[in-house]
C-alpha positions as CSV (number, residue, x, y, z in Angstrom):
1,M,93.9,119.3,107.9
2,E,90.9,117.4,106.5
3,E,90.3,120.1,104.0
4,L,93.9,120.1,103.0
5,F,93.9,116.4,102.6
6,A,90.8,116.5,100.3
7,Q,92.3,119.3,98.3
8,R,95.7,117.6,97.9
9,L,94.1,114.2,97.0
10,S,91.9,115.9,94.4
11,E,94.9,117.5,92.8
12,L,96.8,114.3,92.7
13,I,93.9,112.6,90.9
14,K,93.4,115.4,88.4
15,N,97.1,115.6,87.6
16,S,97.6,111.9,87.1
17,N,97.0,109.5,84.3
18,Y,95.0,107.2,86.6
19,I,91.3,106.9,86.8
20,L,89.6,106.1,90.2
21,A,89.1,102.4,89.2
22,D,92.9,102.0,88.9
23,M,93.2,102.8,92.6
24,E,90.7,100.4,94.0
25,D,92.9,97.3,94.5
26,A,95.9,99.4,95.8
27,V,93.8,101.4,98.3
28,G,91.2,98.8,99.2
29,K,88.3,101.2,98.6
30,K,85.7,101.5,95.9
31,A,86.1,104.3,93.4
32,A,83.1,106.0,94.7
33,T,84.5,106.2,98.2
34,I,87.8,107.6,96.9
35,S,85.9,110.2,95.0
36,R,84.1,111.2,98.3
37,Y,87.5,111.5,100.0
38,A,88.6,113.9,97.3
39,S,85.5,116.0,97.5
40,G,85.8,116.3,101.3
41,E,82.4,114.5,101.8
42,I,84.0,111.9,104.0
43,K,85.8,113.1,107.1
44,G,88.1,111.3,109.4
45,V,89.9,109.2,106.9
46,K,91.9,106.4,108.6
47,R,95.7,106.6,108.8
48,D,96.2,103.4,106.9
49,T,94.1,104.6,104.0
50,I,96.0,107.9,103.8
51,V,99.2,105.9,103.6
52,K,97.9,103.6,100.9
53,L,96.8,106.7,98.9
54,A,100.2,108.4,99.4
55,N,102.1,105.2,98.4
56,F,99.9,104.9,95.2
57,F,100.9,108.4,94.1
58,G,104.4,108.3,95.4
59,V,104.0,111.2,97.9
60,S,104.7,111.6,101.5
61,P,101.8,110.4,103.7
62,A,102.4,113.4,106.1
63,W,102.1,115.8,103.2
64,L,98.9,114.2,101.9
65,A,97.4,114.3,105.4
66,G,98.1,118.0,105.7
67,L,100.8,117.5,108.4
68,S,103.8,118.6,106.3
69,N,104.6,120.8,103.3
70,E,107.3,118.3,102.1
71,K,105.5,116.6,99.2
72,Y,108.0,113.9,98.7
73,S,109.9,111.8,101.2
74,N,113.6,111.7,100.8
75,S,114.1,109.0,98.2
76,K,116.7,106.3,98.7
77,L,118.4,103.9,96.2
78,D,119.6,100.4,97.0
79,K,122.9,99.1,95.8
80,F,121.2,98.1,92.5
81,G,119.8,101.6,91.9
82,N,116.2,100.7,92.8
83,S,114.1,103.3,94.5
84,V,113.4,102.1,98.1
85,V,111.3,103.1,101.0
86,S,111.6,102.5,104.8
87,I,109.0,100.4,106.7
88,P,108.9,99.8,110.4
89,L,110.6,96.6,111.8
90,L,108.3,95.4,114.6
91,G,109.5,93.7,117.9
92,S,106.3,91.8,118.1
93,V,102.6,91.8,117.1
94,R,99.9,91.3,119.7
95,A,96.2,92.0,119.9
96,G,94.8,94.9,121.9
97,Y,97.2,97.7,121.0
98,D,98.5,99.6,118.0
99,Y,101.4,97.4,117.0
100,L,102.4,99.9,114.3
101,A,103.0,102.6,116.9
102,E,106.5,103.8,117.0
103,E,107.3,102.6,120.5
104,N,107.0,99.0,119.1
105,W,109.5,99.6,116.4
106,E,112.9,97.9,116.5
107,G,114.1,100.1,113.6
108,T,113.3,100.2,110.0
109,K,114.0,98.1,106.9
110,E,113.8,99.0,103.2
111,I,111.6,97.6,100.4
112,K,111.4,98.6,96.8
113,E,109.1,101.5,96.1
114,D,107.0,99.6,93.6
115,L,106.1,97.0,96.2
116,A,105.4,99.7,98.9
117,K,102.9,101.4,96.6
118,T,100.6,98.3,96.7
119,G,99.6,98.8,100.4
120,E,100.7,99.5,103.9
121,F,103.7,97.4,105.0
122,F,105.6,96.5,108.1
123,A,108.7,94.2,108.6
124,L,108.6,91.3,111.0
125,R,111.4,89.0,112.3
126,I,110.5,85.3,112.0
127,K,110.7,83.4,115.4
128,G,111.1,79.6,115.6
129,D,111.5,77.1,112.8
130,S,107.9,76.0,112.1
131,M,108.2,77.5,108.5
132,F,111.5,75.9,107.7
133,E,112.9,75.7,105.0
134,T,110.9,78.5,103.3
135,L,111.4,80.9,106.2
136,W,114.3,80.6,108.6
137,E,114.4,81.7,112.2
138,N,115.5,85.4,112.4
139,D,114.6,86.0,108.6
140,I,113.0,89.5,108.2
141,V,110.0,89.5,106.0
142,A,108.0,92.3,104.5
143,V,104.3,92.0,105.5
144,K,101.4,93.7,103.6
145,K,98.9,94.7,106.2
146,Q,95.4,93.3,105.4
147,D,92.7,91.3,107.2
148,Y,92.2,88.4,104.7
149,A,94.2,85.8,102.9
150,N,93.9,83.6,99.9
151,D,94.5,79.8,99.8
152,G,98.2,79.2,99.9
153,D,99.2,82.6,101.3
154,L,101.8,82.8,104.1
155,A,99.8,84.8,106.6
156,V,100.5,86.6,109.9
157,V,97.8,85.4,112.2
158,L,96.8,86.3,115.8
159,I,95.2,83.4,117.8
160,N,93.6,84.1,121.1
161,G,95.1,87.6,121.1
162,D,98.6,86.1,121.6
163,E,101.7,87.1,119.7
164,A,101.3,86.6,115.9
165,T,102.4,83.4,114.2
166,V,103.3,83.0,110.5
167,K,101.6,80.0,108.7
168,K,100.4,78.8,105.3
169,I,96.7,79.3,104.9
170,K,94.4,76.6,103.7
171,I,90.8,77.8,103.0
172,L,88.2,75.2,103.8
173,D,84.4,75.2,103.5
174,N,84.0,74.9,107.3
175,G,86.9,77.1,108.4
176,I,90.7,77.5,107.8
177,K,93.8,75.5,108.5
178,L,97.1,77.0,109.5
179,I,99.9,74.8,108.1
180,P,103.5,74.8,109.3
181,L,106.0,74.0,106.5
182,N,108.4,72.2,108.8
183,R,107.4,68.6,108.4
184,R,110.4,67.0,110.3
185,I,109.7,64.1,112.7
186,N,110.8,64.2,116.3
187,P,113.0,61.1,116.5
188,E,112.1,60.5,120.1
189,T,108.3,60.5,119.8
190,Q,108.0,59.8,116.0
191,E,105.5,62.6,115.9
192,P,105.8,65.8,113.8
193,F,107.5,68.7,115.5
194,Y,104.6,70.9,114.3
195,E,101.0,70.0,113.6
196,D,98.4,71.6,111.4
197,M,95.9,73.8,113.2
198,F,92.3,73.8,112.2
199,F,89.9,76.4,113.2
200,S,86.1,76.3,112.4
201,K,84.1,79.4,111.4
202,E,82.9,79.5,115.1
203,D,86.5,79.4,116.4
204,I,87.5,82.2,114.1
205,E,84.8,84.4,115.7
206,T,85.1,83.3,119.3
207,K,88.8,82.7,120.0
208,P,89.3,84.8,117.8
209,V,91.6,83.9,114.9
210,K,92.6,87.1,113.0
211,I,94.6,87.5,109.9
212,I,96.6,90.8,110.0
213,G,98.9,90.5,107.1
214,I,100.5,88.5,104.2
215,V,104.2,87.8,103.8
216,K,105.2,89.3,100.5
217,Q,108.9,89.1,100.5
218,I,112.0,88.1,102.5
219,I,114.0,91.2,103.2
220,E,116.9,89.9,105.0
221,R,118.5,86.5,105.8
222,N,121.6,86.0,107.9
223,F,123.4,82.7,108.2
């Protein structure tokens, strides 16, 4: 399978109008590394990297990995005629296990193919109202899987290995702040319902505090 993966990746690169540098951001790998994948020099390429490569070229990840002879997944169109692909809707995200494993799926949701090509995605249902009014409870969002965030991003974060929370990220010199967008005051205590959470660089390493993805889009909202 590894030889077939390298062969198919090499053919995709040769037959495309892209150069390796065009692929770096979408795949999250340097051009030299991608070249080594295509030559077969690097073995045991991770599943999420294969998915990103497949999404970039618009082919089936299973085909690229050498697990299928079906080069293209069955394409779907939404009601506006846009090409869409399915991503897993997760029941929860916790540390210590493969949260993208099929047994954790509640089903699938669809996002536009152009968005899917930018990385590996999963869908997540928002719990609670800490991000009100930007995100409402039971909103379903598309999350791009990645382990970093930029200032102002809405990130999916694991704290102490517990279930993931979604908060706005503030990057500080001495750590990060997780900011709830719900600023309403509890009328009984006159305190905010939700407080900012600060984590030092040491906290990030020891608790730990781990970013696992960035919210890119609201897929579904039901009132």
